[in-house]
N, C-alpha and C positions, 0 to 999 in steps of 0.2 A: 267158673266165673271168678275164681280167686287167684288165678295165675298172675305173675308179675312180668312186665317187660323189662328191657335192659335199664330203664330209668327208675325202676322200683315202683311204678304205678301199677296197682292191681286193676284188673278189668272192672271190678265193682266200683272202685273209687273213681276211675275215669268216667264211667257211664253215669254215675250219680252226679258227679261234678258238671258234666255236660247237660244232663237233664234238668238239674235244679235251676240253672241259670235261665234256660229258655222257658221253664215253667213260670219263674218270677217275671220274665220278660212279657209273656203273653197275659199273665194275670194283670200286671201293671198296665199294659197296653189296652187290654180289652175292657177293664173297668173304666178307662177313659172313654173308649168308644161307646160303651153303654150309657155313661153319664152324658156324653155329648149329644145323645138322642133324647134321653129322658129328663135330664137335670139342668145342664148348663144353659140351654136356651131361655129358661125361666129365671135363673139366678144370676147369670153373668153378663146378660145383655139387656139393653133398654126395653122396657115393656112397649108393646106396639103390635107390629105384624108378627105373629108366631112363625110363619114360614120364613121370613127374613132372619129371625133370631135363630132358627134351626140351621139355616144355611151358614150364618156367621159362626155358629158353634162347630159345624162340620168343617169350616175353614181352619179353625184351630186344630181340629183333628188332623187335617191334611198337613199342617205345618211340620209335624214330626217326620213326615216322609221326606221333606226337603232338608231336614237336619241329618237324616240318616247317612247320605253320602259323605257329608262332612265328618261324621263320626267314623264312617268306614275308612276314610283317608287318614284321619288322625290316629285312631286306634290300630288301623292296619299298619301304619308306619312303625309304631312301636312294637306291634305284634311280630312283624317281619324283621325288625332290628334288634329288639331287646328280649323277645320271647312271648310265648302264648300265655303262660300262667299270670305274670304280672299285669299284662294288658287286660286279661279277662277280669281280674279283680278290679282294676281301674274302671272298666266299662260298667260293671255292676254297681260301683260306688258313684257313678254319674247318674245312672238311670233310677236307682232306688230312692235317693233323697229328693229327686225331682218329683217323684210320685207322691211321697209323703207330704211335700210342700203344697201340692194341689189340694190335698185334703184339709189343709189348715188355712186356705185362702178366705179372706172376707169376700162378700158378694158385692154385686153392682149397687145394691141398695145401700150398702155401708160405705163404700169408697169410690163409687162412680166408675168412670172410664178406666181407672187404674186396675180394677178387678179383671176385666178381660185381657188387659195388657200383661198382667202377672200370670194369668192362666196360659197365655201364649208363650211367655218366657219359659215356664216350667215344662210346658208341652215340648218346647224345643229341646230342653234338657233331656227329657225322656227319649226323644228321637236320636239325639247325639250319642247317648249311652247305648241305645239299641243298635246303632250302626256298627258298633264295635263288638257287641255281645254275640250276635248270631254266628258270624264267621269264626270267631274264636272258639265257640262251643262245638261247632262242627269239626274244626281242625283238631281240637282236643280229643274228640272221639275217633275220627278217621285216621289220624296220624299215630294212634296207639293200637289200631286194629290189625289183627293177623290177616294174612292173605286169604281171600275168599270170603271175608266177612266185612268188607269195607262198608257196604250199604247197610248191613245189619247194625254195625256200630254207629254209622252216620245217621240212623233213624232215631237214636235216643234223644239227641237235642230236638229233633222234629216232634217227638212224642210230647215234649213239653208244651206244645201248642194246645192240643185238646185237653191236657190236664189243667193248664192254666185257665183255659176257657171254661171248663167245668167248674173249677173253684170260684172263678169270678162270677159266672152266671148264677151258681148256687148261692153265693153271697147276696147278690141283688134280689134273688128270689126269696130268700129267708127274710131279708129286710122288708120286702114288699108285703110278705105275709104277716110279719110281727109288728110292723109300725103302721100308723095311719099315714095318709098322704102328707099331712102337715108335719108329722115327726120325720118322715123320710126326707122331705125337702128342707127341713130345718137343720137336721144334723145326721140323719141316717146314711145319706149318700157318702158322707165323709169317712165312715168307718172302714170300708175296704181300702181306701187310699192310705190311711194312717196305719192300718194293720199290716200293710205290705212290708213295713219295717221288720217284722218278725221273719218273713221269708228272706229278706235281704241278709239279715244276720246269719241265718242258716246257710244260705248260699256262700257267703263270705267265709264261714268256718270250713266248709267242705273244700272250697277252692284253695285255701291257704295250705291244705294238706297234700296237694298234688305236686309233682315235679314236672320238669319240662318234657315236651314230647320228643320221641326219638328222631323224627324228621327234622325238627329245628336244630337239635344237637348236631346232626350231620351237616346242616347248612353252616353252622359255626366251624365245625371241624374242617370242612372243605373251603372255608373262607369265601362263601358264595353270597353273603349278605350284600344287598345293594344299598347305595346311599339314600336314594329317594324312591321307595317302592312305587308310589302312585305315578310318578313320571315314567318309570320303567314299564308299568302295566299299560299305560296309555300309548306309549311309543312302540314297545316291542310285542305287545299282546293285544293289539287293537281289535283284531278280528274275533278272537276268543272272547274278549270283553263284551263286544256287541252281541255275539251269539248267546252268551250266557245270560245277558240281560233279557233278550227276547224270549229265550226259553222259559224264563221265570215269570213274565208278566201275567200270563193267564192264571197262574196259581194265586197271585195277589188279587187279581180282579174277581175271581170266583169267591175267594174267601170273604172279601169285604162286601160283596153282593149278598151272600148268604147270612152274614152276621149283622152288619150295620144297616144296609139298605132294607133288608126284609123286616128287621125289627121296627124300623121307622114306618115303612109302608104298611106293614101288617097291623100295627097298633093304631095308626092314625087314619088310614084310608080304608082298610078292610075291617077295622073295628074289633080286632081281637083284644082281649084284655092283656095287660102287660104280663101277668102271671102265666096265663095259658101259653103265650108265645114263647116266653123264656123256658117253659117246660119243654115245648117242642124243639127249641134250639138245643137244650141239654141232651135230649134223646139223639139228635143228629150228631152231637159231638162225640157220643159213644162210638158211632159208626166211623167217624173221622179217626178216632183213636185205633179202632180195629184195622182200618185200611192201611195205616202207616207201617206196622210190622209186616203185613201181608205183602205190600209193595216192595219192602226191603228184601224179603226172601226171594221174591220173583226177580228183583233187580240183580241180586248176586248170582242168580241162576241163569238168567237170559240176557242181562245187560241193562244198564241204566237207560240208554236211548230208547230201546224197544218198549219198556214199560212206560216211560214218559210219553212216547208217541201214542200208545194205545189209550192211555188216560186222557190225553189231549183230544183225541177223536171222540171219546165219551163225553167230554165237556162240550164239544161243539154240538153234539146231538142234544145234550141237556139244554143248551141255549135255545134250540128250536122249540122245546116244550116248556120253556120258562113260564110264559104267561098262562097257558092252559092249566098247568099244575098249580100255580100260585094264586090264581084268581077265582077259584071255585067257590070260596066261602066256606068250604068244609075243613074243619080243623084236622081231621084224619089225613086228608089228601095233602094238606099243607105240610104236615109232619113228614109224609112220604117224600114230598118235594125237598124239604130241608135235609132229610137223610140221604137222598140221592146226591144232592149237591156236596154235602160234607164227605160222603164216601169217596166221590171223585176227587175232592180236594186232598184226601189222605193218600190216594193212589198216585197223585202227581207230587205231593209234598214229601212223601217218604224218601224217595231216592234223590231228591233235588239237591240236598246239601252235599252228598257224596259226589254227585255229578259235577257240581260247580267246583268243588275242591280239587277234583282230579284233573281238571283241564288247565290248571296253572302250576308252574314249578314251585317247589317248596319255598324258594327264596322270596317270592312275592305272593304266595298263596293266600295269606291272611288278607292282604289288600285286594287282590284280584277277586276272590270269592265274595268278599264283603261289598265291594263296589258294584259288582254285577247284581247282587241281591238287592242292594239299596236303590240303585238306578231303576230296577224293575219295579220297586215300590213306588217311586215317583210316577212312572208311566201307568202302572197297573192298579194302584191302590189309592194314591193321595187324593185324587179328585173323583174316585169311583162313586162314593155315596152321593155327591152333589150332581155328577153327570147322570147317574141312574135316576135320581129323583126328578131332574129336569126332563129327561127323556120320557119317563113314565107320566109326568104331569102334562107335558105338551103334546106327546104323540101316542101315548098308550104303553102299557106294560110289555107288549111284544117287543118293542124297540130296546128294552133292557136286555132281553134275550139275544137280540141281534148284536148288540154291543159285546156281549160275551162271545158270540160266534166269531166276530172279527178278531178278537184277541186270540182265540183258539187257533184260528187260521194262521195268524202271524207266528205263534209258537210252533205250530206244526211245521211250517216252512223252515224255521230256525233249527228245529231238530233234524230235519233232513239235511240241511247245510252243515250242521255240526257233525253229523254222522260221516259225511264225506271228508270234512276237514280233519276229524280225529283219525280216520283211517290213514290219511296221508301222513299224519304225524305219529302213527302207531300208538295212539292213546285212545282208550275206550271211554265213552260216555254212556 
């Protein structure tokens, strides 16, 4: 793991640099998701109808997903024009300070309507930085990978997701156990947002030590850089962009159902305590983490498309059993439900970054992979907690499962179409 490529990057340095960024990304992003359910409805919106306050809070959660494509276009442009390293540093320095600022915000009681407006502004900043972070981290790993290990290298930034989730959930769990409700809502919830500054400084230090990727240096050497990558992607790679987006939507939808929706529904409707449900989610995140390297090994051996297809079929079946498993009232069965969902999430998420990176040429790869991923976030994640809550409230929990099944069917068809298209273009997904 210590060998160096032609740029002087050791494998260890590359993988740590790609992992640390997405760990920070998911820590920052998920502490917001948790706070959007547990804290923000009470502190940043007018007192009144709790359900309306929760929906308004979840709307600010959704805002970042609409900022992501803008971040993908902005940072993708510089990533494809100026290089992966500098752009990754800039993305981190956009996302990190936005998160810290949220932890310092005064509440609605202090400054009125300005509080939710500032919350929305910094949430937008989180999304903007995240739009450029993920694609760059994946390219940093895969463009430094030796042949036959693309998916293995590409899973390291993906592994940042469960690590970031575990750290963020553990943080809220510790705060819940050590502080009273009054202390938690007074100042405790702010601690993880402000403490994220430490992770940002570590990530910045690691990334400043790396050099440019071999693939981008070849683009410069061959004079293949395009003037406006985002226009090139939409005009010359339209079909690939659409397929990449639809391949990704089920991953997003499943993730935010199992994390945000279940936490809200489980604590408010099924009456689990916040502590017990967070423990159940942490157990599930361990299986999420285990599935990612497993899926990467299988993807390198059997192909990205095959593993993604099998995982998508598993998610479809899981959707059919969503309500029976989640509505039993048994904590043990609920944990099994969460574990199954997050394991399937790991199986589809592990090879996904590598698959998206491989379908675009190096000259527009940062932009193409990032835009596909972020557009899928809008379709598959931005409104998922609100849509799922509305479906469950009006029609019953089974309809949340059907919602997941519809997404899985769309992704399955996109994978079949991508397999045919990639064969024609002699590129494997």
